[in-house]
C-alpha positions in Angstrom: -44.8 -74.7 -63.7 -41.2 -74.9 -64.6 -41.3 -73.8 -67.9 -43.1 -70.2 -66.4 -40.3 -70.1 -63.8 -38.0 -70.3 -66.8 -39.1 -67.5 -68.8 -39.4 -65.5 -66.5 -35.7 -65.8 -65.7 -35.2 -65.8 -69.0 -36.3 -62.0 -69.5 -34.1 -60.5 -67.4 -31.0 -62.5 -69.4 -32.3 -60.5 -73.0 -29.7 -57.8 -74.0 -30.1 -54.3 -75.8 -29.8 -53.7 -79.7 -29.0 -51.1 -81.8 -32.0 -49.8 -84.2 -31.0 -51.7 -87.6 -30.7 -49.0 -90.7 -32.5 -48.9 -94.4 -29.7 -50.8 -95.8 -30.2 -54.3 -95.7 -26.6 -55.3 -96.5 -24.8 -57.1 -93.4 -27.7 -56.5 -91.3 -27.6 -56.8 -87.4 -29.7 -59.1 -85.4 -32.9 -57.2 -84.0 -34.0 -57.4 -80.5 -36.3 -59.9 -81.5 -34.3 -62.6 -83.3 -32.2 -62.2 -80.2 -35.1 -62.7 -77.8 -36.4 -65.7 -80.2 -32.2 -67.0 -80.0 -32.7 -66.7 -76.2 -35.5 -69.0 -76.6 -34.3 -71.7 -78.8 -31.0 -71.9 -76.5 -32.7 -72.4 -73.4 -34.9 -75.0 -74.9 -37.8 -72.9 -74.5 -39.0 -72.9 -78.1 -39.7 -76.5 -77.6 -42.3 -75.6 -74.7 -46.1 -74.8 -75.8 -45.8 -71.1 -74.8 -42.7 -71.0 -76.7 -43.7 -72.4 -79.7 -46.7 -70.2 -79.6 -45.1 -66.9 -79.2 -42.6 -67.5 -82.4 -46.2 -68.7 -84.2 -47.4 -65.7 -83.3 -44.9 -63.4 -84.8 -44.8 -65.2 -88.1 -48.5 -65.2 -88.5 -48.7 -61.0 -88.0 -46.2 -61.0 -91.0 -48.9 -62.6 -93.0 -52.1 -62.1 -91.0 -52.0 -58.2 -90.9 -54.5 -55.3 -91.3 -54.2 -52.2 -93.5 -54.3 -48.5 -92.2 -53.9 -45.2 -93.2 -51.4 -42.6 -91.3 -52.4 -41.0 -88.9 -53.9 -44.0 -86.9 -54.0 -44.8 -83.4 -55.7 -47.7 -81.3 -55.4 -48.9 -77.9 -55.4 -52.6 -77.2 -54.6 -55.5 -74.6 -52.5 -58.5 -74.6 -52.7 -61.2 -71.9 -49.8 -63.0 -70.0 -51.0 -66.6 -71.2 -51.4 -66.0 -74.8 -48.8 -65.2 -77.0 -49.3 -61.9 -78.9 -48.4 -60.5 -82.1 -50.1 -58.1 -84.3 -49.3 -56.3 -87.7 -50.4 -53.3 -89.4 -49.8 -52.6 -93.4 -49.8 -48.9 -94.8 -48.2 -48.0 -98.0 -45.2 -46.2 -98.1 -44.3 -43.4 -100.2 -40.7 -41.8 -101.2 -40.3 -38.9 -98.8 -42.7 -39.7 -95.7 -41.5 -40.1 -92.6 -43.4 -42.7 -90.4 -43.5 -42.0 -86.4 -44.7 -45.0 -84.7 -45.3 -45.0 -81.2 -46.3 -47.7 -78.9 -46.8 -46.9 -75.5 -47.6 -50.0 -72.6 -49.2 -49.7 -68.9 -49.0 -53.0 -67.2 -48.5 -54.0 -63.6 -44.7 -55.0 -64.3 -42.3 -53.3 -67.3 -42.6 -55.6 -70.4 -40.1 -55.4 -73.8 -42.5 -55.1 -76.9 -40.6 -55.4 -80.1 -41.2 -53.2 -83.2 -39.8 -54.2 -86.4 -40.9 -52.8 -89.8 -40.2 -54.7 -93.0 -41.2 -54.0 -96.9 -43.4 -56.4 -98.4 -42.1 -57.0 -102.1 -44.6 -56.4 -104.7 -43.8 -59.7 -106.7 -45.8 -63.1 -106.0 -44.6 -65.8 -104.1 -41.7 -64.3 -102.2 -41.9 -66.0 -98.8 -39.7 -63.6 -96.6 -40.6 -59.8 -96.2 -37.3 -58.1 -95.8 -36.6 -56.3 -92.3 -35.8 -52.8 -92.9 -35.7 -51.4 -89.4 -35.5 -52.0 -85.5 -36.6 -50.2 -82.6 -33.8 -50.2 -80.0 -34.8 -52.7 -77.0 -35.3 -50.0 -74.8 -37.2 -47.5 -76.7 -40.5 -47.7 -77.6 -40.5 -45.0 -80.4 -39.3 -45.6 -83.8 -38.8 -43.1 -86.9 -38.6 -45.1 -90.6 -37.6 -42.5 -94.1 -39.9 -44.5 -97.1 -37.3 -45.1 -99.6 -39.7 -47.1 -101.9 -43.2 -46.7 -103.2 -44.0 -50.3 -101.6 -46.3 -51.5 -99.1 -44.7 -51.6 -95.5 -45.5 -53.9 -92.5 -44.7 -52.5 -88.5 -45.0 -55.9 -86.4 -45.5 -55.3 -82.5 -45.0 -58.1 -80.2 -43.7 -57.8 -76.5 -42.3 -60.8 -74.6 -43.9 -63.7 -72.8 -45.4 -63.7 -69.8 -46.5 -60.6 -69.7 -49.9 -58.6 -70.2 -50.5 -55.0 -70.7 -52.6 -52.4 -72.1 -51.4 -50.3 -75.2 -51.9 -47.8 -77.3 -50.0 -47.4 -81.0 -50.0 -44.4 -83.3 -48.6 -44.2 -86.4 -48.1 -40.6 -87.9 -46.4 -39.0 -91.2 -44.2 -36.1 -91.2 -42.1 -34.8 -94.4 -38.6 -36.0 -94.6 -37.3 -32.6 -96.2 -38.0 -29.2 -94.1 -39.9 -27.0 -96.7 -38.0 -25.1 -99.4 -39.1 -21.4 -99.1 -39.2 -19.7 -95.6 -42.5 -18.7 -94.3 -44.3 -21.2 -96.9 -45.3 -24.9 -96.5 -46.7 -27.2 -99.1 -50.0 -25.3 -99.6 -48.0 -22.7 -101.7 -47.4 -25.5 -104.4 -49.5 -25.0 -108.0 -47.6 -27.1 -110.3 -46.8 -30.6 -109.8 -44.3 -33.3 -110.8 -45.1 -34.8 -114.1 -47.1 -32.3 -115.6 -46.4 -31.9 -118.9 -43.8 -29.0 -120.4 -43.3 -27.6 -124.4 -46.1 -29.0 -125.8 -45.8 -32.8 -124.2 -42.2 -32.7 -125.6 -40.7 -33.2 -121.4 -42.3 -33.3 -118.0 -42.2 -31.2 -115.3 -39.6 -32.8 -112.9 -40.0 -30.9 -109.6 -43.1 -28.3 -108.0 -43.1 -24.9 -108.4 -43.6 -23.0 -105.2 -45.0 -19.4 -105.8 -43.8 -16.6 -103.1 -43.1 -13.1 -103.4 -40.0 -12.2 -105.2 -36.9 -12.0 -102.2 -38.4 -14.6 -99.9 -35.6 -16.9 -98.9 -35.6 -20.3 -100.7 -33.9 -22.3 -98.1 -31.7 -25.6 -97.3 -34.3 -28.5 -97.0 -31.3 -30.5 -95.2 -27.9 -30.6 -94.0 -25.4 -30.6 -97.2 -23.1 -29.1 -99.5 -23.6 -26.9 -102.0 -22.9 -29.4 -105.1 -23.1 -26.5 -107.9 -24.3 -22.8 -108.4 -24.9 -21.4 -111.7 -27.0 -19.8 -114.4 -28.8 -22.1 -117.5 -31.2 -21.1 -120.0 -33.8 -23.2 -118.2 -33.6 -22.9 -114.5 -32.0 -19.3 -114.8 -30.1 -18.7 -111.4 -29.7 -22.0 -109.9 -28.3 -24.0 -106.8 -27.3 -27.6 -106.0 -27.7 -29.3 -102.5 -26.1 -32.7 -102.2 -28.1 -35.0 -99.7 -25.6 -37.9 -99.5 -27.8 -39.3 -96.6 -30.4 -39.7 -98.8 -28.1 -40.1 -102.3 -29.7 -37.3 -104.0 -29.3 -34.1 -104.8 -32.0 -31.3 -104.5 -32.4 -28.6 -106.9 -33.8 -24.9 -106.8 -34.2 -22.9 -109.9 -35.3 -19.6 -111.0 -34.2 -17.9 -108.1 -33.4 -14.0 -108.5 -30.3 -14.2 -107.1 -28.0 -17.2 -105.2 -26.3 -16.6 -101.2 -23.9 -19.6 -101.6 -20.7 -20.6 -102.9 -19.8 -24.2 -104.6 -18.5 -26.4 -102.0 -20.1 -24.8 -99.3 -21.7 -26.5 -96.1 -25.1 -25.8 -95.0 -27.5 -26.5 -92.5 -31.5 -27.1 -92.5 -32.5 -23.3 -92.9 -29.7 -22.1 -94.1 -30.7 -19.6 -97.2 -29.4 -20.7 -100.7 -30.8 -17.7 -102.4 -33.8 -15.8 -102.8 -37.3 -16.5 -105.1 -37.0 -15.1 -108.4 -38.4 -15.6 -112.4 -35.2 -16.0 -114.0 -34.5 -18.6 -117.0 -37.9 -19.5 -118.7 -40.1 -18.2 -115.8 -39.4 -15.1 -117.2 -43.3 -14.5 -117.6 -44.7 -15.9 -114.9 -44.6 -14.9 -111.5 -42.2 -15.3 -109.1 -41.6 -18.9 -107.6 -39.1 -21.1 -106.8 -38.7 -24.5 -108.8 -37.4 -27.2 -106.5 -36.3 -30.7 -107.8 -34.9 -34.3 -106.2 -32.8 -36.1 -108.6 -31.5 -39.6 -107.1 -27.8 -40.5 -107.7 -28.1 -42.8 -110.6 -31.8 -42.9 -110.6 -33.2 -39.6 -112.0 -35.9 -37.4 -110.9 -38.0 -38.1 -108.2 -41.4 -36.3 -106.8 -40.7 -34.0 -104.5 -44.2 -33.8 -103.0 -44.5 -36.2 -100.5 -40.6 -34.8 -99.1 -42.4 -31.7 -98.4 -45.9 -32.1 -97.7 -47.5 -30.9 -94.5 -47.6 -33.6 -91.9 -50.9 -35.4 -91.1 -50.6 -34.0 -87.5 -51.7 -36.6 -84.6 -53.9 -39.3 -85.2 -57.3 -38.2 -83.8 -59.2 -41.6 -83.2 -61.2 -42.4 -80.5 -59.9 -44.8 -78.5 -62.0 -47.6 -77.0 -62.2 -47.2 -73.1 -59.2 -48.8 -71.3 -61.4 -50.5 -68.7 -63.4 -52.4 -71.6 -60.3 -54.4 -72.6 -60.3 -57.8 -72.6 -64.7 -57.6 -71.6 -66.6 -60.5 -73.3 -68.9 -58.9 -75.9 -71.7 -60.3 -78.1 -73.0 -59.6 -81.6 -76.4 -57.4 -80.6 -78.2 -57.3 -84.2 -79.6 -60.2 -86.7 -75.9 -60.3 -88.5 -72.9 -58.7 -88.2 -69.5 -58.7 -90.4 -66.3 -59.1 -88.9 -64.0 -57.1 -91.3 -60.1 -57.1 -91.7 -59.2 -53.5 -91.2 -60.8 -50.7 -89.2 -63.4 -49.4 -92.0 -66.0 -50.2 -93.9 -64.5 -50.7 -97.3 -62.3 -53.7 -95.5 -62.9 -57.2 -96.7 -65.3 -59.5 -94.6 -63.5 -62.1 -92.9 -66.5 -63.6 -91.1 -70.3 -63.1 -90.8 -71.5 -63.8 -87.3 -75.4 -64.2 -86.0 -77.2 -62.9 -83.1 -75.6 -63.2 -79.7 -71.8 -64.8 -81.1 -69.3 -64.3 -78.2 -66.5 -62.1 -78.9 -63.7 -61.0 -76.8 -62.7 -57.6 -76.9 -58.7 -57.2 -77.4 -58.6 -53.3 -78.6 -59.3 -50.9 -81.7 -61.0 -47.5 -81.3 -64.0 -46.3 -80.1 -66.0 -46.7 -83.8 -64.3 -50.2 -84.7 -63.4 -52.6 -81.9 -60.9 -55.5 -82.8 -62.2 -58.6 -81.2 -61.3 -62.2 -80.8 -64.0 -64.7 -82.0 -63.8 -68.1 -79.8 -61.4 -70.0 -82.6 -58.8 -67.4 -82.4 -59.7 -65.5 -85.4 -59.2 -61.6 -85.1 -60.6 -58.9 -86.9 -62.7 -55.7 -86.8 -66.4 -55.3 -85.6 -68.6 -51.7 -85.5 -69.0 -50.8 -82.0 -72.6 -50.2 -82.8 -73.3 -53.9 -83.3 -72.1 -55.0 -80.3 -73.3 -55.3 -76.4 -71.8 -56.4 -72.9 -72.1 -60.1 -72.6 -72.8 -59.6 -68.8 -76.7 -59.4 -69.2 -78.3 -63.1 -69.3 -79.8 -63.8 -72.6 -82.0 -66.8 -71.3 -81.6 -69.8 -68.6 -81.3 -73.3 -69.6 -81.3 -76.1 -67.2 -78.0 -78.5 -66.8 -78.2 -82.4 -65.5 -75.9 -83.7 -62.8 -72.4 -84.2 -64.1 -72.1 -81.3 -66.8 -68.6 -80.3 -67.6 -67.6 -76.4 -68.4 -65.4 -76.5 -71.6 -62.1 -73.9 -71.6 -63.5 -73.1 -75.1 -65.9 -73.7 -77.8 -64.2 -76.6 -79.4 -64.9 -80.5 -79.8 -60.8 -80.6 -78.3 -61.6 -78.5 -75.7 -60.9 -79.8 -71.9 -63.6 -79.6 -69.3 -62.3 -77.4 -66.6 -64.9 -77.9 -64.0 -67.9 -79.9 -63.4 -70.9 -78.0 -62.0 -73.9 -80.2 -60.4 -77.5 -79.7 -62.1 -79.5 -76.7 -61.7 -80.1 -73.7 -63.9 -77.6 -71.4 -65.3 -77.7 -68.2 -67.7 -76.7 -68.0 -71.3 -74.2 -65.0 -71.9 -73.1 -66.0 -75.3 -73.0 -68.9 -78.2 -70.4 -69.6 -80.7 -71.4 -72.1 -83.4 -72.4 -75.5 -81.3 -71.8 -74.0 -77.7 -73.0 -71.7 -75.2 -71.1 -69.8 -73.2 -72.9 -70.1 -69.5 -73.0 -68.8 -65.8 -73.8 -71.3 -63.4 -74.9 -70.1 -60.2 -71.7 -70.9 -58.2 -70.2 -68.6 -59.9 -68.5 -70.6 -62.8 -68.1 -69.8 -66.6 -67.9 -72.0 -69.4 -69.2 -73.6 -72.4 -71.4 -75.9 -73.1 -72.9 -78.0 -75.8 -76.4 -77.0 -77.1 -79.0 -79.4 -75.7 
């Protein structure tokens, strides 16, 4: 009991921290790190609950699920069990991910949101943290700078319970460079062969009527206005925030001067077909060149956003409920789709705890603590009795389906209802109302 009071007192001592930017040099301490340090300073990491919290955070960095944006799911975390979860998604340079984590509980709860970049090199122990949400916000925006797997870790503070919804959506980093158009107007893409294969297309072509304004995709400074044989009338726009330059070519005419400061949406010139585009319809050639790195594919920077996530959420009233397998055999998958790896096969009547997910794919915890996703269609509520068994006098109800589990109560002889099974154990409900595990007779 003393430990619990100490944890509760500690919660009020944790301060806010500014978010960490994408550069990893001289990285500041994240709110998650500050909280963990507070546990250590108070020697609370030496308690079972403190150790479990640290272990849960570390486990989420490796035992994570893969999703595709847009995605959302709901979930539940209990105050008596430290919780953390990791979501992996493949980032593409030019994407911007919007991560939102909404929590409902009886008491305010702080949730730590950290995003990591996972190194493709095998054997690397610790991922690089890119950015962390501020301590007082549930929203995080991430501009992807490399085509690598990214991991979002969510972990609430100790001794708090709540129901939550996480949503991840994708937007382009830049505004579209042709007024009144979007990425559906692109008909020639990056990397396509040009001049019989002697060079490649280092941009995208956006077709629009002659004279349509070509506009600034970001705030910046015009770093070049001129005419070339290939590009015709061109404009270069420096995007110092991202260490790159934007290239506008084949313009009918330019509307800015070298050195001019512009804002998103300002007109830089007008769509045409000058340069080597004289035999084609008017269009804007739009390119992006990294400082010191050459051309990159502009499409992710300007393509249409994914829009809001549309997964139907599992009912909030069901979160934390006990379920069981309703078919002969069911599979637990690593991620919420039918193509993800199978992590466990379960026989009929296996007991599960509903921890979150969507209406189609439920995230469940097995009695041994292993988590994964099962199709909603292969489960049923574990409230109805499967069968009845007779108990001898002095039967001890176990707190878990494990050989090391402690007995939580001794019940008198009688007939009990079986609610579910796991390996050699049965979950029973005694006529007195007590629920616990017993070994199969």
